[in-house]
C-alpha positions as CSV (number, residue, x, y, z in Angstrom):
1,M,27.3,-3.2,42.1
2,P,23.4,-2.7,42.1
3,I,22.5,0.3,44.1
4,N,19.8,-1.5,46.1
5,F,22.3,-3.9,47.5
6,F,23.5,-1.1,49.9
7,K,20.2,-1.0,52.0
8,H,21.0,-4.6,53.0
9,I,24.6,-3.7,53.6
10,A,23.7,-0.9,55.9
11,H,21.1,-3.1,57.7
12,P,22.2,-6.8,57.5
13,D,19.3,-9.3,57.9
14,N,19.6,-13.1,57.6
15,D,16.4,-13.2,55.8
16,Q,18.0,-11.0,52.9
17,V,21.7,-11.3,53.1
18,I,24.4,-13.3,54.8
19,K,27.3,-11.4,56.2
20,V,30.6,-13.1,57.0
21,T,33.5,-11.2,59.0
22,P,37.0,-11.7,57.6
23,S,39.8,-13.5,59.4
24,D,41.9,-11.6,61.7
25,D,44.7,-11.1,59.4
26,L,42.5,-9.8,56.6
27,K,40.1,-7.3,58.8
28,E,42.4,-4.5,57.7
29,F,41.6,-5.0,54.2
30,V,38.2,-6.5,54.0
31,E,35.2,-5.0,55.6
32,G,33.1,-8.0,55.0
33,Y,31.7,-10.9,52.9
34,Y,28.1,-10.5,51.6
35,V,25.9,-13.0,49.9
36,F,22.5,-11.7,48.7
37,K,19.9,-14.3,49.2
38,A,17.4,-12.8,46.6
39,D,17.6,-10.8,43.5
40,H,16.7,-7.5,45.3
41,L,16.7,-5.5,41.9
42,D,14.0,-3.1,40.9
43,G,13.9,-4.0,37.2
44,R,17.0,-2.7,35.3
45,P,19.5,-2.0,38.2
46,L,21.6,1.0,38.4
47,F,25.0,0.2,39.4
48,F,26.9,2.3,42.0
49,N,29.9,2.4,44.5
50,D,29.8,4.0,47.9
51,G,33.7,4.3,47.9
52,H,34.4,0.8,49.2
53,P,35.7,-1.1,46.2
54,V,34.0,-4.6,45.8
55,V,34.9,-7.8,44.1
56,A,31.8,-9.9,43.2
57,F,31.8,-13.6,42.2
58,M,28.7,-14.7,40.3
59,Q,27.0,-17.9,41.6
60,A,28.3,-20.0,38.6
61,K,31.5,-20.1,36.6
62,N,29.8,-19.8,33.2
63,E,27.8,-16.6,34.4
64,K,28.6,-13.4,32.7
65,T,27.4,-9.9,33.5
66,K,26.4,-7.2,30.8
67,I,26.6,-3.5,31.8
68,N,25.5,-0.5,30.0
69,V,28.1,2.3,30.3
70,N,26.5,5.5,28.8
71,G,24.8,3.5,26.1
72,L,27.8,1.1,25.4
73,I,27.2,-2.5,26.3
74,K,30.2,-4.2,28.1
75,T,30.5,-7.6,29.3
76,V,32.5,-8.7,32.3
77,G,33.4,-12.3,33.6
78,N,32.0,-14.4,36.6
79,A,34.4,-12.3,38.9
80,W,34.4,-8.6,38.5
81,V,35.5,-5.4,40.3
82,C,33.4,-2.4,41.0
83,G,34.8,0.8,42.2
84,G,35.3,4.6,41.6
85,I,32.7,7.0,40.7
86,L,30.0,5.5,38.6
87,K,27.7,7.6,36.3
88,N,24.9,6.4,34.4
89,I,25.9,2.6,34.4
90,Y,23.1,-0.1,34.5
91,G,23.2,-3.8,34.5
92,E,21.8,-5.3,31.3
93,S,22.2,-9.0,32.0
94,S,19.2,-11.5,32.5
95,T,21.5,-13.4,34.9
96,P,20.0,-13.2,38.4
97,F,22.2,-11.5,41.1
98,E,20.8,-14.0,43.5
99,N,23.6,-15.7,45.8
100,V,26.4,-13.4,44.3
101,L,29.3,-13.2,46.7
102,V,30.4,-9.6,47.3
103,I,33.7,-9.0,48.9
104,R,33.6,-5.2,50.4
105,F,37.2,-3.7,50.8
106,Y,38.3,-0.9,52.8
107,P,39.1,1.9,50.4
108,I,42.7,2.7,51.9
109,T,44.1,-0.6,51.5
110,F,42.5,-1.9,48.5
111,S,44.9,-0.2,46.1
112,Q,48.0,-1.4,47.9
113,L,46.7,-4.9,48.1
114,F,46.4,-5.3,44.4
115,G,48.9,-2.6,43.2
116,I,46.3,-0.2,41.6
117,R,47.9,3.0,40.4
118,D,46.3,6.4,40.6
119,G,43.7,7.1,38.1
120,H,42.8,3.3,37.4
121,F,39.2,3.8,38.5
122,E,38.9,7.0,36.4
123,K,39.3,4.8,33.2
124,A,36.9,1.9,34.2
125,Q,34.6,1.5,37.0
126,V,33.5,-2.1,36.3
127,F,35.9,-4.6,34.9
128,D,37.0,-8.1,35.1
129,F,38.9,-9.0,38.4
130,S,41.4,-11.0,36.4
131,E,42.9,-7.4,35.3
132,I,44.2,-6.7,38.7
133,A,44.1,-10.2,40.4
134,G,47.7,-11.1,39.4
135,R,49.0,-14.2,37.7
136,N,47.3,-16.7,40.1
137,F,43.5,-15.6,39.2
138,E,43.2,-18.7,37.1
139,L,43.9,-20.9,40.0
140,L,41.6,-18.9,42.3
141,N,38.8,-19.0,39.8
142,E,39.1,-22.6,39.4
143,A,39.5,-23.4,43.1
144,Y,36.5,-21.1,44.1
145,Y,34.0,-22.9,41.5
146,R,35.1,-26.3,42.6
147,E,33.5,-25.8,46.0
148,S,29.9,-25.4,46.5
149,S,29.7,-24.2,50.1
150,L,30.0,-20.6,51.2
151,E,32.3,-21.7,53.9
152,K,34.7,-23.3,51.6
153,R,34.6,-20.7,49.0
154,I,35.4,-18.0,51.5
155,Q,38.4,-20.1,52.6
156,V,39.7,-20.2,48.9
157,I,39.4,-16.2,48.9
158,T,41.1,-15.9,52.2
159,R,44.1,-17.8,51.2
160,F,44.3,-16.1,48.0
161,L,44.2,-12.6,49.6
162,S,46.5,-13.5,52.5
163,E,49.2,-14.4,50.1
164,K,49.0,-10.7,48.8
165,I,49.5,-9.0,52.2
166,S,52.7,-7.0,52.5
167,L,53.6,-4.5,55.2
168,Y,53.0,-0.9,54.4
169,S,51.9,2.2,56.2
170,Y,49.1,4.9,55.6
171,P,48.1,8.1,57.8
172,K,45.7,7.0,60.9
173,M,44.0,10.3,60.4
174,L,42.7,9.3,57.0
175,S,41.1,6.2,58.5
176,D,39.5,8.3,61.1
177,I,38.3,10.7,58.5
178,L,36.5,7.7,56.5
179,V,34.9,6.6,59.9
180,D,33.4,10.1,60.3
181,I,32.2,10.2,56.7
182,D,30.6,6.8,56.8
183,K,28.7,7.6,59.9
184,Q,27.3,10.7,58.0
185,R,29.1,13.1,60.5
186,I,30.9,15.0,57.7
187,Q,29.1,16.0,54.3
188,T,31.5,18.6,52.8
189,V,35.0,19.3,52.6
190,K,34.5,22.5,54.5
191,D,33.0,20.4,57.3
192,L,36.1,18.1,57.2
193,L,38.7,20.9,57.4
194,G,36.6,22.4,60.2
195,K,36.6,19.3,62.2
196,Y,40.3,18.5,61.9
197,A,41.4,22.3,61.9
198,G,45.0,22.8,62.7
199,G,46.0,19.2,62.0
200,L,44.8,19.1,58.3
201,N,45.0,21.1,55.1
202,Y,43.5,20.5,51.7
203,K,46.7,19.7,49.9
204,W,47.5,16.9,52.4
205,L,43.8,15.6,52.2
206,E,43.9,15.8,48.4
207,R,47.2,14.1,48.0
208,N,46.3,11.2,50.6
209,F,42.8,10.6,49.1
210,K,44.2,10.2,45.5
211,K,47.2,8.0,46.7
212,H,45.3,5.7,49.1
213,I,41.6,5.8,47.9
214,G,41.9,6.6,44.2
215,I,39.6,9.6,44.0
216,S,39.5,13.0,45.6
217,P,37.9,13.8,48.9
218,K,35.1,16.0,47.1
219,D,34.3,13.0,44.9
220,Y,34.1,10.7,47.8
221,L,32.1,13.0,49.8
222,S,29.8,13.2,46.7
223,I,29.2,9.5,46.2
224,R,28.4,9.2,49.9
225,R,26.1,12.0,49.9
226,F,24.2,10.8,46.9
227,L,24.0,7.0,48.1
228,N,22.5,8.2,51.5
229,A,19.9,10.4,49.9
230,Y,19.0,7.8,47.2
231,L,18.4,5.2,49.9
232,D,16.3,7.7,51.9
233,L,14.2,8.6,48.8
234,H,13.9,4.8,47.9
235,A,12.6,3.9,51.4
236,F,10.3,6.9,51.8
237,N,9.4,7.9,48.1
238,S,6.5,10.0,49.5
239,K,8.9,12.0,51.5
240,D,9.4,15.6,50.3
241,L,12.3,15.7,48.0
242,L,13.6,19.0,49.5
243,Q,13.7,17.7,52.9
244,I,15.8,14.7,51.7
245,A,18.0,17.0,49.9
246,M,18.7,19.1,52.9
247,D,19.0,16.2,55.4
248,H,21.8,14.9,53.2
249,G,23.9,18.1,52.7
250,Y,22.4,19.3,49.3
251,Y,21.8,23.1,49.0
252,D,18.2,22.5,47.6
253,D,16.2,19.8,45.7
254,N,17.4,21.1,42.4
255,H,21.1,20.3,43.7
256,F,20.0,16.9,44.6
257,I,18.3,16.4,41.1
258,K,21.3,17.5,39.2
259,D,23.6,14.9,41.2
260,F,20.6,12.3,40.4
261,R,21.0,12.8,36.8
262,K,24.8,12.7,37.0
263,F,24.8,9.3,38.4
264,S,21.7,7.7,36.8
265,G,21.2,9.7,33.6
266,V,17.7,10.5,34.5
267,P,15.8,12.8,37.1
268,P,14.4,10.9,40.3
269,K,10.8,11.0,38.9
270,T,11.7,9.4,35.5
271,Y,14.2,6.9,37.3
272,F,11.5,5.6,39.6
273,Q,8.8,5.5,36.9
274,N,11.2,3.4,34.9
275,V,11.7,1.1,37.9
276,A,8.0,0.7,38.2
277,I,7.6,-0.4,34.6
278,A,10.6,-2.8,34.7
279,I,9.2,-4.4,37.8
280,S,5.8,-4.7,36.0
281,H,7.3,-6.4,33.0
282,K,9.2,-8.7,35.4
283,V,6.0,-9.8,37.4
284,Q,4.1,-10.3,34.0
285,S,7.1,-12.4,32.5
286,K,7.0,-14.4,35.6
287,S,3.1,-14.9,35.5
288,R,3.5,-16.1,31.8
289,N,6.0,-18.7,32.6
290,T,4.1,-20.0,35.4
291,E,1.0,-20.2,33.3
292,K,3.0,-22.4,30.9
């Protein structure tokens, strides 16, 4: 989803985003429901995922979303999934993201809930929800868009997800590891193995990350590290690039710039110049429309 949404997820503000806590039976699966009350996009939005897969419902049933995947334009429907490692993927749609409902899932339980096999997110990172939702997707889609209130729409989703829950087990240690990573207590695989020394080896870690989360521990740490550094840079773009890089576990600023290119396709300076140009064009367009 658009990378700038993450700063509002990290610090929910009723003026910017509404967060709804899931029902008790879904708390193991759903981290939260989020509705973004404004567009919050700096021009052409860079799409990203922080390791927590999301399902997004556009405001209206007839809304489609266009994304640019390494130069190729792809269209997804009114309900779509975002997960895995996104590299150089941008939103190309003129449809505003205001009032989009985002369901943020826990990575351990998402794959089991929808029966996703290993490697699914390696083939596609943004795709129609209908591809994994199951045979009742059309009923969900119709019921969701019949409702106009947020409360009723979440009730529709809750019923749909509750019917998918089945009993299964996963290692508690894996859940503890993700909590530590999310709190930025661990930045590298070496740190991870060091903290859990004696109770963890890399083969166990690799196997269980791939099985329950869909990506390797190294890749999961990589996307978390980049997102935290990006949000720091976005909030304090006058802050020294080297300091930001070091704060978030990079070897130096060149290491961070290399990651920035990997995920956005361009270095930080070019990225933020493009953002400024896109915002300027957006403001001018609104001004011309107002004058008319």
